[in-house]
C-alpha positions in Angstrom: -13.5 23.5 -54.0 -11.2 21.7 -52.1 -11.7 21.9 -48.3 -8.2 22.7 -46.4 -6.2 20.2 -44.3 -4.5 21.3 -41.2 -2.0 19.2 -39.7 -0.5 19.0 -36.2 3.5 17.9 -36.0 5.3 16.9 -33.1 7.0 20.7 -32.7 3.9 22.1 -32.1 3.3 19.8 -29.4 6.4 19.9 -28.0 6.3 23.5 -27.5 3.0 23.6 -26.2 3.9 20.7 -23.8 7.2 23.1 -22.3 5.5 26.5 -22.9 2.8 25.2 -20.5 5.0 23.7 -17.9 7.6 26.2 -17.7 4.4 29.1 -17.6 2.9 27.7 -14.6 6.1 26.0 -12.7 8.5 29.1 -13.4 11.9 27.1 -13.3 15.1 29.4 -13.4 17.9 29.0 -15.8 20.7 26.8 -14.1 23.3 27.5 -16.2 23.9 28.6 -19.9 24.0 24.7 -21.2 21.5 24.2 -18.6 18.4 26.7 -19.2 14.9 25.9 -18.3 14.2 25.2 -21.8 16.8 22.5 -22.1 15.8 20.9 -18.4 12.1 20.8 -19.7 13.0 18.8 -23.2 15.2 16.6 -20.9 12.2 15.8 -18.6 9.9 15.6 -21.6 12.3 13.0 -23.1 12.3 11.2 -19.9 8.8 11.3 -19.1 8.7 10.0 -23.1 10.8 6.8 -22.5 9.2 5.8 -19.2 12.9 6.1 -17.4 15.0 8.6 -15.4 16.4 11.9 -16.1 20.0 10.8 -16.0 18.8 7.7 -18.3 17.6 10.6 -20.9 20.8 12.5 -20.6 23.0 9.5 -21.4 20.9 8.7 -24.1 21.2 11.9 -25.8 24.5 12.8 -27.4 25.3 16.6 -26.5 22.8 16.8 -23.5 23.8 18.0 -20.2 26.0 15.4 -17.9 22.9 13.5 -15.7 24.8 15.2 -12.4 24.4 18.7 -14.0 20.7 17.9 -15.0 20.3 16.9 -11.5 21.6 20.1 -9.6 19.5 22.1 -12.1 16.5 20.4 -11.3 17.1 20.8 -7.6 18.0 24.4 -7.6 14.8 25.7 -9.2 12.4 23.1 -7.3 10.2 25.0 -5.4 9.2 23.5 -1.5 6.6 20.5 -2.3 3.3 22.9 -0.9 4.3 25.6 -3.7 5.0 22.9 -6.1 1.7 20.9 -5.6 -0.2 24.8 -6.1 1.5 25.1 -9.1 1.1 21.6 -10.5 -2.5 22.4 -10.0 -2.5 25.6 -11.7 -1.1 24.0 -14.4 -3.8 21.2 -14.6 -6.2 23.5 -14.4 -4.7 25.4 -17.5 -6.2 23.1 -20.3 -9.9 23.0 -18.8 -12.3 24.0 -21.4 -15.0 26.5 -20.3 -17.9 24.4 -20.9 -16.8 22.2 -17.7 -17.1 25.4 -15.5 -20.8 26.4 -16.6 -22.3 22.9 -15.3 -21.7 20.9 -12.4 -19.8 17.9 -13.1 -19.1 14.1 -12.3 -16.5 14.2 -10.3 -14.2 10.9 -9.7 -12.0 10.1 -6.7 -9.1 7.8 -5.9 -5.9 6.9 -4.1 -3.0 6.3 -6.4 -0.2 4.8 -4.6 3.8 4.1 -6.0 5.6 1.5 -4.3 8.6 2.9 -2.3 11.6 1.1 -1.2 13.7 3.4 0.5 13.7 5.5 3.6 12.0 8.8 4.4 13.6 11.7 3.4 12.8 14.3 6.1 9.9 13.1 7.7 8.3 9.5 8.6 4.9 11.2 7.7 6.1 11.2 3.8 5.7 7.3 3.5 2.2 6.0 3.5 1.3 2.6 4.7 -1.3 0.1 3.3 -1.4 -3.2 2.4 1.7 -4.7 0.7 1.9 -4.7 -3.1 4.9 -4.8 -5.3 6.8 -6.7 -2.3 6.4 -3.6 0.1 4.0 -1.7 1.9 5.3 1.8 2.1 4.4 4.3 -0.6 3.9 7.9 -1.7 0.3 8.3 -2.6 -1.4 10.7 -4.6 -5.0 11.2 -4.8 -6.7 13.1 -7.6 -10.2 14.4 -8.8 -11.4 13.4 -12.2 -13.9 15.0 -14.6 -16.2 12.6 -15.7 -17.8 13.7 -19.0 -17.2 12.2 -22.4 -14.6 13.9 -24.5 -13.5 16.0 -21.7 -11.8 13.7 -19.0 -9.3 15.7 -17.3 -7.6 15.7 -13.8 -8.7 18.7 -12.3 -7.0 18.2 -8.8 -4.0 16.4 -7.3 -2.6 16.1 -3.9 0.2 14.4 -2.0 -1.5 12.0 0.9 1.0 11.8 4.2 0.8 9.2 6.3 -2.2 8.9 8.8 -4.1 11.8 7.1 -7.9 11.2 7.7 -9.5 10.3 4.1 -12.1 13.2 5.1 -9.2 15.7 4.7 -8.3 14.3 1.4 -11.4 14.4 0.2 -11.9 17.9 1.1 -9.0 19.4 0.1 -9.6 18.3 -3.6 -12.7 19.5 -3.7 -11.7 22.8 -2.6 -8.8 22.6 -5.3 -11.5 21.9 -7.6 -13.9 24.5 -6.9 -10.9 27.1 -6.8 -10.8 26.4 -10.8 -14.6 26.7 -11.2 -15.5 22.7 -11.0 -18.1 21.9 -9.4 -19.5 18.6 -8.4 -23.2 17.3 -9.3 -22.2 13.7 -8.3 -18.7 12.4 -6.5 -17.7 8.7 -7.6 -15.6 7.7 -4.8 -13.4 4.2 -4.6 -14.5 2.0 -1.7 -11.5 2.7 0.1 -13.7 5.9 0.9 -16.3 4.1 2.3 -16.2 5.0 6.0 -18.1 7.0 8.6 -16.0 10.4 8.7 -16.0 10.5 4.7 -19.5 10.0 4.6 -20.3 12.6 8.0 -18.3 15.1 6.1 -20.0 14.6 2.4 -23.6 14.7 3.6 -22.8 17.9 6.1 -21.2 19.6 3.2 -24.3 18.6 1.0 -22.0 16.4 -2.0 -24.0 13.9 -3.7 -21.6 10.5 -3.7 -22.3 7.2 -4.7 -19.3 4.5 -3.9 -19.2 0.6 -3.4 -19.8 -0.6 0.1 -17.2 -2.5 2.2 -19.3 -5.2 3.9 -18.1 -5.9 7.7 -20.3 -8.2 9.9 -20.4 -11.9 10.4 -20.1 -13.4 6.6 -22.8 -15.7 5.2 -20.3 -18.7 5.1 -20.0 -18.4 9.0 -22.0 -20.3 11.4 -24.9 -17.9 12.3 -25.5 -16.7 9.2 -24.6 -13.1 7.9 -24.6 -9.8 9.7 -24.2 -6.4 9.5 -23.6 -5.5 5.9 -23.1 -8.8 4.7 -26.5 -9.3 4.7 -27.0 -7.6 1.4 -24.7 -10.1 0.0 -27.0 -12.7 0.3 -29.7 -11.1 -1.7 -30.6 -12.8 -5.5 -32.9 -9.8 -6.4 -32.0 -6.4 -7.2 -33.1 -4.0 -4.5 -33.2 -1.0 -2.3 -32.7 -0.5 1.8 -31.1 1.8 4.0 -28.2 1.2 5.8 -26.5 3.1 9.2 -22.6 2.7 9.3 -20.9 2.6 13.2 -16.9 3.3 13.6 -15.2 2.9 16.4 -15.8 5.8 18.1 -19.3 4.8 18.2 -20.0 7.7 15.1 -23.2 6.9 13.2 -24.0 7.6 9.5 -26.9 6.7 7.5 -26.6 5.7 3.8 -29.2 4.2 1.2 -28.4 1.2 -0.5 -28.6 0.0 -4.1 -27.8 -4.0 -4.4 -27.6 -4.8 -8.2 -28.1 -8.7 -9.2 -26.4 -10.1 -12.3 -25.4 -13.8 -12.9 -21.7 -14.6 -13.0 -21.7 -16.4 -16.3 -18.7 -18.3 -15.9 -16.6 -15.2 -14.8 -14.1 -16.0 -12.0 -14.9 -19.7 -12.9 -17.7 -19.1 -10.8 -21.9 -19.5 -11.4 -24.9 -18.2 -9.8 -25.6 -14.5 -8.8 -23.4 -12.3 -8.1 -24.7 -8.7 -6.0 -22.8 -5.7 -6.5 -23.4 -3.2 -3.0 -23.7 0.7 -3.5 -24.0 3.5 -1.1 -25.7 6.6 -2.7 -26.6 9.9 -1.0 -28.3 13.2 -2.2 -29.8 12.1 -5.6 -32.1 9.1 -6.5 -31.6 7.0 -8.9 -34.1 5.7 -11.5 -32.9 2.0 -11.4 -30.1 -0.3 -9.9 -29.3 -0.6 -13.6 -28.4 2.8 -13.6 -26.6 2.5 -10.0 -24.5 0.4 -12.0 -23.8 2.0 -15.1 -23.4 5.1 -13.3 -20.4 4.2 -11.1 -18.7 2.3 -14.1 -18.3 5.7 -15.6 -15.5 6.0 -12.5 -13.1 3.1 -14.2 -11.9 6.4 -16.5 -9.5 7.6 -13.8 -8.1 4.3 -13.8 -7.2 4.5 -17.2 -5.9 7.6 -16.3 -3.5 6.5 -13.7 -2.5 3.8 -16.3 -1.5 6.8 -18.7 0.2 8.6 -16.1 2.2 5.2 -15.1 3.1 5.4 -18.9 4.6 9.1 -18.9 5.8 9.3 -15.4 9.7 9.4 -15.0 11.2 6.7 -13.0 13.5 7.6 -10.1 15.0 6.3 -6.9 15.0 9.6 -5.2 14.1 10.6 -1.8 12.7 13.7 -2.4 9.0 14.0 -2.0 8.9 17.1 -4.2 10.8 15.2 -7.2 8.4 12.6 -7.4 5.5 15.0 -7.2 6.5 16.4 -9.9 7.1 13.6 -12.1 3.6 12.3 -11.5 2.5 16.4 -11.9 4.3 16.5 -15.5 2.8 12.6 -16.4 -0.9 14.0 -15.9 0.0 17.2 -17.4 0.5 16.0 -20.4 -2.5 13.3 -20.8 -4.4 17.0 -20.0 -2.6 18.1 -23.0 -3.4 14.9 -25.1 -7.0 15.3 -23.7 -7.5 19.2 -24.6 -6.1 18.8 -28.1 -8.2 16.0 -29.2 -11.2 17.7 -27.8 -10.3 21.2 -29.8 -8.2 20.4 -32.6 -8.6 16.8 -33.4 -12.4 16.3 -32.9 -14.6 16.1 -35.3 -17.5 18.6 -35.9 -20.7 17.3 -35.7 -24.1 18.4 -34.6 -24.8 17.1 -31.2 -21.6 16.8 -30.3 -18.1 16.4 -31.3 -16.7 13.2 -32.8 -13.5 12.0 -30.9 -11.2 10.5 -33.0 -8.3 8.6 -31.2 -6.7 7.2 -33.7 -5.4 10.5 -35.5 -3.4 11.2 -32.2 -2.5 8.0 -29.6 -1.3 8.5 -26.2 1.5 6.4 -26.8 2.3 8.5 -29.8 2.6 12.2 -28.1 5.0 10.6 -25.6 6.9 9.6 -28.9 7.1 12.9 -30.5 8.5 14.4 -27.5 11.0 12.1 -27.4 11.7 12.4 -31.0 12.5 16.3 -30.3 14.5 15.7 -27.6 16.8 13.1 -29.7 16.9 16.0 -32.8 17.9 18.7 -30.7 20.3 16.8 -28.7 21.2 13.9 -31.2 21.1 10.2 -30.1 24.3 8.7 -28.4 23.9 5.2 -30.0 27.4 4.2 -29.4 28.9 1.9 -26.5 32.3 1.6 -24.8 33.8 -2.1 -25.6 37.2 -3.4 -24.0 37.6 -5.3 -27.3 38.4 -3.9 -31.0 35.3 -4.7 -32.8 35.7 -7.7 -34.7 35.9 -7.1 -38.7 32.5 -8.9 -39.3 31.0 -6.4 -37.2 33.0 -3.1 -38.3 31.9 -3.9 -42.0 
């Protein structure tokens, strides 16, 4: 008997995305021609084109004007805190039940989106950090991300205001993850979280963690030799140690140290040994190689950020709520893409499903959303000219 073949098309994907977002964000109709479904079609088209809402309206022939769409969005958008709560509910909407049965590895990271304007209402809206893309001002967002093959979901999202301690950011993300049933087995943190306050909080809360060490003290190149955690940079063989961190307030925290040494082999045009220094607590790794392999799993969150930027609506607005919405939409779309692969597109097999990314690429999903908007509103494929079109072009 010939096996049944099922297909997934762009209408189904568009309906799934729009309905899921509307179910959690609860947009209201603004006018008869600017209903919530119309607004979602415009927002999804802007996300797919990596452009602004205004540009998406201009490229769709029968779409509402950009000013009408902007007013419709601002009229239905809730406050920042409520919007953040609704976006987190939307992110959790695609989580499989299997993720809630067992403790998971969670990666936590901070992403900074460059900002070149003034704050909208409060100076704390704009985060300050090391200069990047011509500015030291950013809108900052932190996320928690499940590190599991085939089920790599973003489970929590929060904005990070200027001056907020990273300990509070980590606490808020973990509470949000716990509220949807995700319990951490091991936290994989970026080097930016390496500090006494974060370490003391995680130890008090009994959360095992692994993160790179930010070396302090006198470097090996300075007279007198290395001091502090720079000592671990001089190791030529992998090994274990303990180290006590001290902050400006003389508070201390003790962590276990793993040094994984490997050869540069011409990487960055360097030769010799490369020591990779990690701090961990709450679990016992079997070898330095396992520490290195485990931490490499965290790089999946970097991929999620890259994909988020590929589906994030661009804007010049100063309103933090609008900027948070655009980040949240991109992450929800990415969670939908992961969910489709795991539940519909994966090949069943004893021992675990096989994820076949070639069946639906991330770029293809975005293209489908754009095609649905073009099918609904039509394409504005003409441009005004200052002179009559020459005969050669007219024909």
